[in-house]
N, C-alpha and C positions, 0 to 999 in steps of 0.2 A: 373712356367709352369702349375701347377694344376689350378691356378687362370685363366690363359689364356684358358685352356681347358673348365673350367666351364662357362666362358663368351661365348666362341664359342658354347658350348652346349645349353646355354640359347638362343643365337641368332638363332641357327638352329631350336630349338623348337618353338620360336616365329614366325619364318619364315614359318614353317610347319603349325602352327595353322592359320596364316594369309592366306596361300595358300588354306587351307580347307574352310575357311570362304569365300574367293573370289569365289571358285568353286561352293559352295552352292548358293551364291547370283546369280552367272551366270546361274545356272540351273533354279533357281526360276524365274528369269527374262525372260529366254527363254520360259518357260512354260506359263508365263503370256502373253508374246507376241503372242504365238500360240493361246491362248484363245481369245485374242483381234482380231486376224485375222479371227478366226472362227466366232466370233460375228459380225464382219464387213461384212463377206460374207452372214450371215443370214439376217442381216438388209438390205443389198443390194437386196437380193432376195425378201424380204418382200416389199420393196419399189417398185420393178418392178411389183409385184402382185397388189399392191394398185393402181399403175398408170394404169394398164390394167383395173381394176375394175372401176376406176374413168372415164376412157374413155368410157367404156360400159354403165355406168349410165347416161352419159351426151349426149346420142344420141338424135337428134331432135325428132325422132318418140316416144321415151320413154317419153321425156318431154311433148310432145303434148298429149300422152295418159294419163299421170298423171294429166295434167291440165284439161282434159275433165272428167276423172273419179273422182278424189279426190276433185278438186276445182269447178266442175260443170261449167267450162268455155266452150265457144263455139266460132266458127269462127266469126269474125266481118263481117257483111253484111251491105250493104248500107241502107236497110230498117230499121235496128235497131240501126243505128249509131246516136249518138247525138253529135252535135258540140257545144261547149261552146265558146262564145266570151268574151273577156275581155274589159271592158270600164273603163277608168281612173276615171270617175265620176260615182258614184253609181246611180245617177238619170237618166243617159243615158244608163244604162244597158239594154240589149235586152234579151228577152226570146228566147232561141234556139228553132228552129222548128225541129221536128223529120224528118229525112230523107233528109234534105237539107244541102248542104255543105256551 
């Protein structure tokens, strides 16, 4: 009888230790899941902000202003347009005339 009681006591202790271990793991995983959800929400918000910034940076007026200011580009006009023609034979190549299409 004493042997049976000792076996049952050991079984109960092992079961209790296993239960504590499972509860600890469950709490740890729940905390980790909450952190992951928080990080996902933060990244989603950051993505939305970056998309809005991207859309505002790519407006035609801004691109035109940057081309004019930083690259010294200007609108194409018929008087300053040069048309280049391609000839298969280099001896038949023509020199483009300024202002003619």
